[in-house]
N, C-alpha and C positions, 0 to 999 in steps of 0.2 A: 208362311204359316204363322197364325196368332192366336190369341184366346177369343178373338171375336168371331172365328168359324169362317167358313167359305161357303157363302151361299148365294146363289144368283136364279132370278126367274127368267133371263134372257134367252136361255136355250129351251126352246118348247119342241124341237124335233131333234132327231139325232143328225150329227154332221153327215153332211154328204161328201163322198169321196171325189177325189180328182181322177178322172177316167182317161187313159191314154190308151193309143193302139195296142201296147204291150199287156194291158189290164183289163181291155174290155170284155175279153172272153169270160172272165172269172165274174165280173158282175152281170153280164149277160146272161151267164149260167144260173146265177142265183133267181134271177127273174123268171127263168124258165123252169125253175125248182130243181136245178142240178148243181151239185158242189163239184166244181171242175178244177183239175190240177194240171198245171202244165207240164208237157213231156217233152223232151229233146228228141226230135224224129231220127237223130244219127246215132246217139248212145241209148236211149231210151230212159235217161236220168229224168226222175221227177223232181219238181222244185216249187217251192211256195216261200215267199212271194215271187209273182212272175217277173223274169229278167229277159231281155231281148237276146242275151247270150248265154250259152251252156258254159258253167265253170268247169265242168268235168272234160269236155272235149272241144270247147271254143265254138261251136256250131250256132249258128244265127236261126235255125231252122227249128220250129216247135209247132206240136199241136197240142192236144189236151185229152184227158181221160176223165171219166165221171166217178169220183170216189164213193165207195159204199157208205161213207158217213159215221163208220164206227172208230172209236179212238179211245185214247187214255190221257187222263189229266197228268200234265207234267209239272205244272205250278198253277198257282191261283191266288187272287187277291178278292177281299171284300171292301168295296169301294163304300165309305160313309161320307166323304166331303171331297171336292165340291158337290153341292146340290143342285140338281137342275131339273126342271119339269119334264124334260124329255128321259132323265134317267130316276125315276123314283127310287130312292134306297132305304137302306143300303142294297147293295147289288154285287154279284159276283162276275169276276171276269177271269178266264183262265188259258192258259196256253194247253192246246189239244195236239198231241201226237197221233196223227191219223195211222190207221193200219197200213196205209200206202207207203209210209215213211216219210211224211212231210209235217210240218208243225204250224199251226195257225192260231190266232188269238180269236176268241169268241166268248160270247156270253154263256152262262150255264144256269139252267132254270131246271125246276122239278124238286120235290121234297122239300125241304126248309133250307134252301141254299142262303138266303139272305141272313140266316143266323150261323153260317159257316158250315153247312151241311155238304160240304164237297172235300175231296182228300186226294192229295197226290197219288196217282195210280190207279184212281177209280176208272172204271170203264163207262163210257158214255156214247150215244148215238146222235146223230145230226138231225135236226129239223130246221126247215128253212121257213122263215115267217116274214110277215110284211111289218114294217114300222114306218109309218106315215109315207107309203109309196117307196121305201127302201127295202129290198129283200136281203136279208142277212141270215147266216148260220147260227143256230142257237143250239146248244148241246144239252141233252137231258140224260140223267142217270137210269138205265134199264133195269129198274127196281122198284119195289112198292114204295111210297111216298112214307116218309118218317123212319125207314130203316136206315139208320146211319151205317156208312160203311167204314171198315176198319183201315185206317191209314197205314200204309205200308211202313215197316219199322224204321224210325228215323235213327241215323248215324249216332253213336255216342261220341260226346265232344272228348277230346284227347288234351293231354296236357301239352303246354307250349315246348317245342324244341326250338332254341334260338338258332338259326340258320348259321352254319359255320362261315366263317369270312370268305368271301370271294375276292380273290387278288388276281386279275388277268395281268399279264406283264405291265408292270408300273410305267409310265411315261414320266419322262424327266419334267415334262411341263405339267404334269398333272392333269394332262387331257385338257388343258386350257384353250379357249377359244380366242385368246388374245383380246376379249373384251370383258367389260365389267357394268355393273350397275352403279351410277356415281350419285344418283339423287332418287329421292322418294317423296311423294306428296299426296295427301288426300284431303278430301273435305270432312266434316262431320258426319256421322253415319246416324240416320234418323228415320223416323216413320213418315215425316213430311218436311221436304227440304224447303217449299216455298220458293224455289228457283226452277229455271229452265235446265233440262238436261245438258245443254250446250254450256250455261253459265257454270254448271257442276265441272263439265269436262275442263273448261278454261281454268277454273280455280285450282284443280287438281295439278294439271300440267304446270301452271305458274309456282305453286307450291314446291313441286319436284324440282324444277330449274333453279329456284332460290336455294333449296337444300344443297343442290350440286356447285352452286356458283356459276351457273351458266347463263348467259342473256339469251333471250329469245331469238334474238337474230343471229345466234350460231346455231340453231337447230335445222336440220336439213332432211329429217325424216320423222314421219309419224305412222304409228301402227295401232289398230284398235280392232274391235270384234265385227264381225259381218252385221250384227243386229245393232251395233250402236248407232243411236239417232243423231250423232254430232259428227259432220263429215270432217275429214282431215283439214279441207281447205277452209272451213268454217272456224275452227279451232285455230288455224295459223292466222286468219284475218283478225281475230279477236286478240291475239297475242303479239301482233307484229312480227310474225316470223317472215323474213324477207322472201324466202323461196324453198321449194322441196324437191329433193332429187329422188326420194324414196317415200312411197306411201304403200300400205298394206291392210289387209283385214283378213282375220283368220276366222274360220267357217264354223267351227263346231262347239261354240259356247264354252261350258266349263272344261269340255274335253280339251281346249285349244288355249287356256288362258297362259299356260307356260310357252306356247307357240308363238305368242306376242313377241316374248324376249328371245327366243330362238331365231325368230326372222329379223328382229332389230340387230342381233349380234351378226347375222349373215350379211346384212347391208353394211355394217361397220368393217366387218373382216374382208369383205370383197371390194371395198372402196365406193360403193354405192352412195354412201352416207358418213358423216363423222359423228354426228350426233342424233340419235333416234329416241323420241319419246314414245311409250306404250300407254295407252289410257283406256278406262273404261267408266263411262258415266251413265247412271240411270236413276228414275224415280220409280224403282221396282214395286214400292210399297204404296205409294200415293197416287201413282199413275198407274200403266198397264201390269197388272199383277200376273207374274207367271205361275203362281199357285192356284190361280183361278183356271189355269189349263187352256187349251185351245178349243174348248167345247164349242165356242161360236165361230171358229176358224171358217171361213169360206175359201174355197180354191180361187184363187185369183186367176189362173189359167192351168190346162192340163199339161202337166210337167212330172218328171221324176220326182223332183224335190217335192211338189204339192202331194203326189201320189204316195208317198211313204206313209203319210199321214191316214191313208184310207185303211190301212191294216190295222190300226188300233183306236182311233177316235170314234168310229161308228159303233164300236162295242163297248164304248165307256172307259177306256182307257185315256183320260182326258189331260193328264198331268204328269209331271215327273214323279210324282209320289207313287202313282199307279205304275209307271214303267219301272222304277227301281225297286217297287214292292214286289213285284213279279220275281226279280231276281232274289230278293231278300226272302221270299217264301222257300224257294228252291234251295237257297244256301242253308237255311235253316233244317229243311229235310235231309240234306247231304252230310251236314258236318255235326248236327246236335246243338247248334247255336240257339239261344232263347232271346225272348225280347229283353230280359234282364242283360243280356250280353251287349245288345244295342244301347241299352239305358246306360252302360258303363262308359260307353264312348261319350255320350251327351254329358254325364256328370263331370268327366274330365274336362270336357271343354268348358263346361260353364264354371268349373273351378278356376281356369286360366282367366276367363272373361271377367269374373268377379272383381280381379284385381287390376284389370286393364280399364284405366278411365276412359279409353276411347271406344269401348266396347258398349253396343247396346243393351247388354245384360250385365254391366258394371254393378258390382256390389249384390248380385242376384244368384248365388250359387243354388244348385238343386241336389237333391238327394235321390238313391235309387227308388225310393218311396214315391217320390213326387214324379219321376219317369212313369212309374207302374199305374198312377192315378190319372195321368193325362189320357184324354180321351183319342179314340181311334181316329186316324184320317185315312188311311186304306191300309187295312189290316194285310200284313203284320207290323205297319208302321204307326206308332202313336204321334200326337202332337210334339212331342219333346224328342222325337227322332228327326224331325223336319227344321231345316235352317230358317232364319228370321228374315224374311223379305225386307229389304231396306233401300232408302234413298241415299245415294252418295256417289262418290268418284274416288278412283285412285290412279296415280301415273307414276311411272318409273323412267329414270334416263339411263340409255345405253351409249356408251362411247368406247374407245379403246382402253386399255389397262393403262397404257403409258399417259393418256390424256387424264384418266381418272386419277391417276396418284398426284396430278397437279392441282387438284381441286379440292373443296373443302371437307369432304367425308373420306372416310377410309374405303377404299373400294371394295365392292363385293364382285369378286373374279367369277364370271360365268365359267365353270370348269368344263360343263358341256351342257347340250340340250337336245332334246329330240322330239318328234312327232312319231306316230305310229298308228296304223290301222291292222285289223286282223282279217282274216279269211271271211269271206261271206259277211263282212261289217256291215251293220245297219245303225241307224243314228237313234238313241234312246231305247226304242223297241228293238234291241239287239238280241234276237230271240233264237236265231236259226241255225246255230251249230248244236253239236250233240247234248250239251247241256246249257241252259240259260245261264248258268254259273261260269261259263268259259270266259276267261278275262285275256283272250288271245292278245288284244292291242295293248293293254297294261304289261302284259308279260314281255312283248317285244320291247316296249318302251324301257322297261327295267334292264333287259338285256343290253340294249344299246348304252345307256347311262352306265353300266359298270364296265362294260367293254371299253367305251371310249375315254373314259376316265381313269382306269386301272385301280378304282376302290372298289369299295365293297359294302355291305350293311352296317358292319361294325366300325366303319370310318366315319358314320353319319351320327352326329350329336343331337340333331333337330330335325324334324319332318313336318313339312306343311302337306298334309293329306286332305284333298278336297271332301268336304264333309257336308254337302247339300244335304244328305241324309245319312244318319249315323253308321248304317252297315256298310257304306262304301268305303269307311276307313279300313275295316276288316279286310275287303278284296285288296286293297292299297298295300296293307303290310304283308300279305302273303305273296302278292306279285313281285314284291321288290326284296322279298328274301328275308325280312325282319323275324320270321317265324315260317314254320311248315305250312303245307296246304291243309284247310280245315282246322288251323290251330290258332287263328288270330284271336277268337274270343277268349281262350285260354290265356294267350298272351296279354291281352289287355287286363283281365282279371288277376294274374298271377304275377307278371313282370311289372306291367304298368306302363302308362304313357304320359305321365305327368312331368314335370319339370322336378328333377332329382332322380328320376328313373333312368333305367338304362337308356332310353332315347326318349325327348319329350316331343309329343304330337300336338300341333298347333297351339303353341303357348301362348298365342294373342287370343284364343278363344275359338278360332276358326270361323266357319260360316255359321256353325250352330250357336255360338256364344257372342262373337264380335260383331259380325254383320255379314250379310250375303252381298258382296260386289263382285260376283261372278269369278272369285279365286283372286283377284288382283290385289286385295288386301292381305292375302296370305303371301303373295311375293314381297311386299313391303315389310312383312313381319321378318321373312327369311334374311332379307337385308339389313335389319336391326339387330337379328341375332349374330351376323358376321360382324357388325361393328361392334356389338357388346352393348347396346343401347336398350334393348327391349325391357320392358316394365316387369316382364317375367323372364328374365335373361338366364340361358342355359350357361352354367360356368364352361369355359373353354371350347365354345361352339366354332369349330373351324370349317364344317362341312354341314350344309343344310340342303335337303332334299325337297323339291317341290313336285307335287305329282297331281294327276287328274283322277276322275272317278271312273268306274266301270260303266259299260253301256254305250259308250262313244268311241270315235277315234281319240286316241291318248296323246298327251304330251307331258314332259317332265323336264326339269331344270336341276342342275346341282350347282350351288354357290358354294364358293370357297374363299377362305381369308387370303390375303396378299401377302405372301412370303411367310 
């Protein structure tokens, strides 16, 4: 996101869903004027979105019922940007808990909803309407227009209770994987690189190898993201890498950035490779902008991967700001957090970025007043709650601890790393457990990190918490036990997350302040903290945690000093 705004005239009709044999009954039902809900024919469990199998009993047999269309608002956002012809805004999108016990995403109309006349707990009823040949459910409040409902009482924010130390049986090896990050490299971060994404990848990988003191000919493994446009073999050709015995791509974007290191460490530990480089490269600002969303996404073919977008895109949840905004609204309702609490996260990130010459916001700190004055993107998220789309690339080199000790830099030991997915896990629009604020994947990742390392939150001096949007930091503070549930806002306000506080969060400025490189720039900062070379160095940093955001399958890595 940036000050220029997000506007496009390219989307003139609502996105069309990918329809599979598992989901056709839903879309056919809407065309017929019915709101259909999938039902397991063996145990009668209702479920939405539709799935081929029943999580309750394992049956692959299902039929459907016709819902009454009555429900309650679970969470909601007011979308201001991006602006498309198909979605004249601002407009409201909500999570609706149907009386039958399932939840769905839908638009809400009636009254003055574009001015925020929607509340959590508000009763609504379904109307099925046609949008350029696409039938969709729209929910309307069963009340006279203009009579604003009273929103159910929001929880009061409580003071932070710093979580007690958690020390599972300490392991003599500190949980070490026997691997380390031996080199880091990056291009400059900018709004317009002027170079191909492949060129950026090659530059970052070369810089990381130079940092480690390893020749390209010694590399035998490459790991990147599923969506990276630079194939491993193309990077290898440009660098003169002789041959590869291991290549891999991680699937879930920012949820998996730590998994690049986890997979590289597994390859080294199992003997599949000796030197593995993890990289991410894109022209995210000057090229295809993620912030503009998937409004113009067209299904390439009917598949489960394509079909998942059908439960959010046609209703106007077009980008990550909408997806995480839905989580943030419910979080505010349940905990008493405010927009100002989100703003404190951004203020801290920009303070760190201001003293980091590599940051896009170098020399540009902000105040809480600046945050409050920034425009809405998707309420409750303001412009300054959103990270800065960037061009650039980052790479890290993973090898054995023994090898790393003989190289140029002090090793950053990979104490442990993990991936996790929660029950009923979805991607981005992860809305289908009891509360949208459920962070099951993050909780599982945290539990594995502490159990496998034998360490706890009080052992960590700095944390790289994925901050594509400011409220994501609050979820990670809670899941990893730095404070209690619902107490992260007070923790940020009263304990602090700056260098010099109990634990520094994103001392490089994070995605909010340095650059958005899908989290990989945070991994590089974690290594600098372990080496003691960061421009915003945390004194005595021996353990640095890296973590992913809510709403996705999760990953995490804990780095430690060597000895």
